[in-house]
Phi, psi and omega in degrees: 000135182229181183104164180305142180279132181237118179266129181245118175273158181066035188286355172265355181280171181304310181279314184301316179296320180295324178295319180295315179298323179294320178295321178296322180291319182291325178064016178271335180233163179254105183282144173235121185265116176265117189228162177258345183213178179300151185212152177289356178282344179304131182093339177269327178206173179292134181239131179232144180291143180205134179219140179275000182294120183290347177279356180238072183299337180279356184281350179295140181288154174286129189246004178300131180088352180274130180268327183221139171249131173252107188265096178262336184296140181191163164275115190272163179296132181235150180280327182242091183287136178248341181291140178297315178243090186295323180297318179298321180293318177294319180296322182303314182274308192278336177255295183298317179295320180294320180298315180301316181293316182295319178294320176297318180299314181297317179296333183270000177089016175297133186275326187218140179238113180260118186253119175276101181267221180202148175297343177296345172297323177288324182150185184263336185201164177231163169286158178300131182060028175231066188292155171295147175237158180298334183269357179296148172294129180301145179214058181293151182242308184274164182304322178300309180297320178299316183295321179293320178297314179298325177294320177300315181298315181296322181293321177298322179293317179298320178299318178297321185283329189247338185088354176294131182284140178238134175236132183245131175239127180246095179274152167276206179300130182257134181223162180157188180302127180087008179298147182237201176056220188298324181295319177295321177299319179300316179297321179296317178300315181292321180295325181272358179073027179290126176294133182237136183277046189234034184267003183228033183262121186246044179269187177221121181236134172269133174234168175223128177289146180304321180293326177289319179297312181296325178297317179292320178302313181295323176299331183277352184296313186233011175286119178302329183289343184281338186303128175080007187264156169246124182242132168266153187217145175198180177284352184079009178219122180264143183232149170280161178304319180297316178297319180299313180299318181294319180292321180293320177299316179299318179295331179275353183077029182238171174250124180288126178263085186251125180269131184279065178282128180303140182299323178301319178293320177301318182294320180296311180298316180298320179297320179295331183263001181072027182241030183302321182299320180296314181294322178298322177293327179280326188256336182281166178262147171211099181246148176235145179261116183255019179299319179299317180296318179297316187286319183289319186260346188065033186258149172217149180299118182279347182247127178285157178299321180301313179295318182295319178296320177297321178296318180294320179293317180298318178296317180300313181294323178298318179294323184291333183270353181279000000 
């Protein structure tokens, strides 16, 4: 394998592993997987240990000879927080850990640092047909979004001080083969025919297929136009929660059993149960405008939402039959 060496952190994660496999498939770059645990990537590419724990300063990977770092590793957003001070925990990994890695990268001669951030830097929701733009003033609300925003600020400063190019990518919800968390729960409900009170939701949500995100990441590795940019990414097609459930059910070969419960009633019941945040994520809109990404890079999402949902469904069914 030849080509510039590209180190991917979080290479055992959902996004990081997909990026490594994409690099292996393209054969244009030489991927190096930075991981915290054993991985099926062993034997396919060089694997180096990596940990974001600030108490383990020797855990940073050796970066000599690496041209580009793609930083996917992070303390991710969780629904059930266990840390006493969640913001401090997010800052430790997502800000301080990122800064340590970026400074090591700059000192080692890395030319470009690609940071997988989050649309939560822009905020939690949008008005209908009022999408987030890359030029919007950041307005993060939860600790995860705040930590990603602070990391972006720190990376821009490091870039100014060292000349290392920084590229920021802010994805919304990422889905695809092997997706976990709420998206996986949704597939399980649909597969089992569970009736869901989500048949009357007329919101608009931007999502990004794993294949589209990895395609953009790879496009940012050597594009001169990407340096110093913030890119929003999506499938280029927004769906309501109801539409998403119906399409996912179709991909699974099932019929979505959706009850047309009014959104107002859902909000009242959720408030009584202390689950207002869950209902807002299901009923609210979050749209992103990817025109800047398209125009600067000449990029377009290569995978349709229909195809991506089918890929996720096929992977899910394959797992169920094993």
